C-alpha positions as CSV (number, residue, x, y, z in Angstrom):
1,M,28.8,97.0,-148.5
2,I,29.8,97.1,-144.7
3,K,26.6,99.2,-144.3
4,L,23.9,96.9,-145.9
5,I,25.2,94.3,-144.6
6,E,23.8,95.2,-140.9
7,Y,20.8,94.5,-142.6
8,V,21.6,90.8,-143.8
9,D,20.4,88.4,-141.8
10,I,21.6,84.7,-144.6
11,A,24.5,85.3,-147.4
12,I,24.9,83.1,-150.5
13,G,28.0,82.8,-151.7
14,N,30.3,80.9,-153.3
15,E,34.1,80.2,-154.0
16,E,34.1,83.5,-156.4
17,D,32.8,84.9,-153.8
18,A,34.9,84.1,-151.5
19,E,38.1,84.5,-153.1
20,K,36.9,88.3,-154.5
21,V,35.4,89.6,-151.4
22,F,37.4,88.2,-148.4
23,G,39.9,87.2,-150.0
24,I,40.1,83.0,-149.1
25,K,40.6,80.3,-151.8
26,A,40.7,76.7,-152.0
27,G,43.9,75.6,-152.7
28,S,43.3,73.0,-155.7
29,T,39.6,74.9,-156.5
30,D,39.8,75.9,-160.3
31,I,36.6,77.9,-161.1
32,T,36.9,78.8,-164.7
33,K,36.9,74.7,-165.3
34,G,34.4,74.0,-162.6
35,V,36.7,71.5,-160.5
36,L,36.2,71.6,-157.0
37,S,38.0,71.5,-153.6
38,E,36.3,70.0,-151.3
39,E,38.7,69.5,-148.9
40,G,39.9,73.7,-149.2
């Protein structure tokens, strides 16, 4: 992925992507139930 990202101008992801790829998780977000934490 590192080699591909140098050619990317815009990457679109969601909460699940951020958690799996970067280890970032919004506190009370539950992607399986569709509950999002807007503050997170």
